N, C-alpha and C positions, 0 to 999 in steps of 0.2 A: 634405170628405169626412173623417172623423174615423179610421175603421180602415184596413187596407191595402185598397190597390187592387186590386182583381180584375179579371184577366186572361184571356182565352181566346185562343188560337193559332190561326189558321186559317189552313191548310197548314204541315206538319211536316217540310219539307224542310231544306235548308241554313240557310236564313235563318230559316224558323221554329223550329229549334231552336237558333240564337243568341238568338232573341227570349227563348225561353224559358227559356235560361239567366240572360239578363240580369235577367230578372225573379225568377228565386230569388236571385239575386244581392243585390237591392235589400230592403232589411229592412221597406219600407215597401210592399211589392207582393205580391201571393200570384198563382200561377199555379194556375186554377180548371179548366182542361181543353184538349185538343189535340183540334185537327179534321184529318183528310185523308182524300182520297178511295182511298188505296192502304191495304192491309191492315196492321195495327200492328205485326206481326213484320217487313215490308220497311223499317221505318223507323228503327229503332236509337234508340228513344225510351223503353227500358223504365225507363231511371232517372231518367224524368220520374213520380212517383207520384201522376197523376192521372188523372180518367177520361178515355178516348179515344172519338171519335166518327167516323164517316163521311159527315158529312155537316153542315153548318149546321142544319140543319131538325130533325135528331136530336138535337143540342145543345140547341136552342130548345125541345124537347120535354121535355127534362128537367127543365127550370125550374131549372138550376144559377144561382146567383146571381152576377151578374159587372156591373163596370163599364165595361170596356173591350175591343175586341177587335183584336188585333194583326192585318192581312190581309197574309199571306206567300204567296200563291198566284202562279200564271202571271200576268204583267202585264195580259192581256186580260180578266182576271175581278175586277180592283182594283176598279173603278169599282162594278158590279153588287153584290159582296159589300159593299163599305164602305155604300152605299144602304142594303142588307139589314140591317146592324147599326143605321145610323142610323133605321131607322124601327121599331126595337126601343128607341129612346129612348137608344142607347147610345154612348159615344165610340168614335173609329176612330183605331188607328195605321197608315196606308197604308204599305206599302214601296215603292218607286219604281218604276216610274212612277205616279203618281195615276191615270192611266188613259192611253189610246191615243189620244183624242180631246180637242180642249177642250169638246166638247160635253158628253162623260160628265163632265169635271172639273166642268164647271158646275152638272151635276145634282147632284153630289156637296155642293158648295158651298151650293147651293138647298136640299137637304134638312138639311145641319148647321145651318143659318141657322133654318129651319122648326122644328127640334127643341132649337134651343140647345144643341149640343153640338159639342165637338171634334174636329176631323181633324187629325191630327200627321202630316205627310208626312218620310218617312225620309230626309234626305239628310246622313246621318253625315259626311259628309268636313268639314263647316262646322266641327266639334269640333277637327279636326286642329290644332296650334300653329301650322304654316306659314299654316292659311287664317284661324284668328283674329288673325294678325300682320298678313296683308296686307289684311284687312277694316279695319283701325283706321287705316293708311297710307293707303289711300284714301279713308277716309270724314274723315279729319282734315287731307286735300288736301295731304299731304306729298311727292306726288309732282307736284304742280299740274295742270294738264291734261293730260288722257290723249291720246295721240296715237296708241298701235298696241297691239292686244294680241292675242297669238297664243297659242291653245290646240291642244298637241300629243299626243294619244293613240293610241299605237302598241302592241297588246297582241296575243297571240296568243290566238285561240280556233280549234282544229282538230277532228277529228272526235273526239277522247276529251272534247269538249264537247257537240259538238252529235251525240247519241246518237239513232239510227233509231227512230222512234215516239215521241221526246220534243215537248216543248211549245217547247223552243229551236229557233228558227231558221225558226219559223210566224209567217204573217204576221198570223194570228188572236190568237194569245196571248203570242207576242214582240214584233211591232211593230216590230222593226229596231234596228239594231246601236246607234244614236244614245240608244234608250230603254233597252235593257237593258245595254249594256257602259259608256256615256260620259255618260248623265243627270247624273250627280254632278258632273262638270265642267261640264256646260252650266248645270248649279243655280250651281256658283263664279262662274262668269263671269256670272250673270244677277245674283247678290246683289252683286257688287263692282260691275258699271258698267251695269245695267238693260237697258232692251229693246234690239232691233236691227232695221234696217229694211235695202231696199235689198240683199235675200238674194241672191245667186248662187253656184254651184256646179259640180262636176265630182265623176262617182261613179262607181264600177267594181266588178265583182266578180270579185277575181281568183282567189281558191281556195276559193268555197263554193259552186259551182253547184250542187252535188250535194247540199250540205247545209243550205241556208238559202233561202228565200222572198225575200230581198233582197240588198242591196249589201253588201259587207263594208268599203268604203273609200270617203273622200270628201276631197275640197278644199272648203271653204265660206268664200266671206269676204262681209262686211257692213259697214254703218255703225251706231254708237250713238247712239240717240235723243239722247243728252245729249252726244255728242261724239267723236269721235275714230273709228277704224276697225279691226275685229276679222277674225279667222280661226278656224276649227276647222278641223283638219286631223287625219283618223282613219284608223286601219286595226284590222281584227281578223287580216289576211293575215300578220303579223310570225311569221317561223319560230321554232318551240319553244320559247319563252317569251317575255313581255311586256318590251317596251324601256323604254316612258316612258309617262307623263302629266305634262305640263310646261305650265306658263302663263309667257310673256313680256310685260312690261309696259314701255313706253314710254313715257316722260312729260316733261311741261316742265322738271322739276327732278333727273329721275334714270332709273335703270330698274333692274328686278328680274327674276329668274329663279326660279321656284319647279319644282323639277324631281324627278326619281327616280322610280320604275316608277309611284308613287300621289300625284304632286304631294306629297311628303312631306319635302323638302329644299330649303332656300333655296340655291341657288346662287352667286346674283349679288344682292347688293345696294348697288347706287353711287348714292347720294343725295345732294345737294350738301347739306353740313351736318349729316348724319343718322349717328348711330351707332347700328347694329343692335344689338336687345338679345337676349341669352342665352335661347333659346326651349327648352321644355321638349321631352324626345323622343318622336317621333311613333311610334303602336301601329303594328306592320307590319301588311301587309295580310292580309285574309282568305285562309284557303288552301283550297281546295275539292279537293282532291286535286291533279291535274295543274296548278290554276289558282289564281293569284292575283286576289283581288276588290280592291275599294275598301278604303280605312284601316276598320280593326277597331275602331269607336268607337260601338257599337249602346248599350253601357251608359250613354254620354252621353244615347242619344234617351231609353231608358226613365227615367233620373233626371229629364230634362226633362219627360216625360210626368208622373211623380209629382209634381213640383215644381208642376208647372201645376195639377193637379187639387186640389191641396191649397191653392192661393192664395197659392204664395210667386215664383211666376214666369210668365211667359207661354211661347208656344210658341216653339223656336227657328225649326222650318220652318212656316208656316202655308197653310193650304189654296189661298188665292190662290196662293202664291210655286209651289205645285205645280203649279197650273195652269198658270202663266205657262213654264215649263220644258216642260209639255207642248205648249202653244199653239207656242213656238219651235221643238220638235223638227218639230212637226207642219206647220210654216210651211217647214222646210227640205226636209222631204219632198214638199212641193208643188213645190218646185222640181226635185227629182227625178224625181217621177212627170211631171212636165209634159216632161221629156228623154225618159224612156223613152216616150211617147205620141207626141212628135214624130218617132222613130223607128221 
């Protein structure tokens, strides 16, 4: 592609506006339209000087030229809308999660292969300096054999977040705490250590019985197929504010803990004969009013899309990896559902 890469944004809420801003800041990208089912005046998007549409169909009928669509709608719509864009023979940037079932993700991959188009999955936490550093440490075998991995995700999501009548907290459009809040961290774990087996878990709904259709907390343990054992401990029932997102890795030659609210600080690096390099500063978390989300690294995502479509790079997170994260969460939730049915 010789000219600017033309983006349309589907879903103009917090994340959609972030995508639009990052497109505008990339000299080789161009924002050509915004789409949302809400009235334009409710969205705070007047500073984006592009046509606005209330549906994908209205946008397509306009015949505005575009190369790629960013799908930034509620989780349960991602798969259907990604396929709709691929059927137009265009590329897709899909916010996490790629879908709410492995089956839906497979349909996206099938369509992308059929149309020879890219699907970029947004897992921007991979770009944080601690993530890039620990990836090199693990891949180069600096820790030796991996014995244990513990992922802790303790955040606050209360009634300021789960508003009546919204999509958040619904089974159909949200899908669950691991999909909406913590899939970035499941992705980091999968990216570092691969797939899991022998999943066991305990789940509870401590403070969200009136605001969500699913659990707010869980202890999950498993084995890694490549060796070692792991756990994910998570909750959105933390009072007041986020507590932490951390990963602790116990290896044959040492141990590492990356902590902070968004897995953004190396707290411990104790590896035999290894000196920790100086890392660049991590971007602060996204601020959505009362809430902090994951690391604010969307500009890296858009840059990677542009570089890939111009043949200078490859996708940082491909569609198969997006599927694997969804599949791991789906398997964890199968354990949860079996427990609910048993009771």
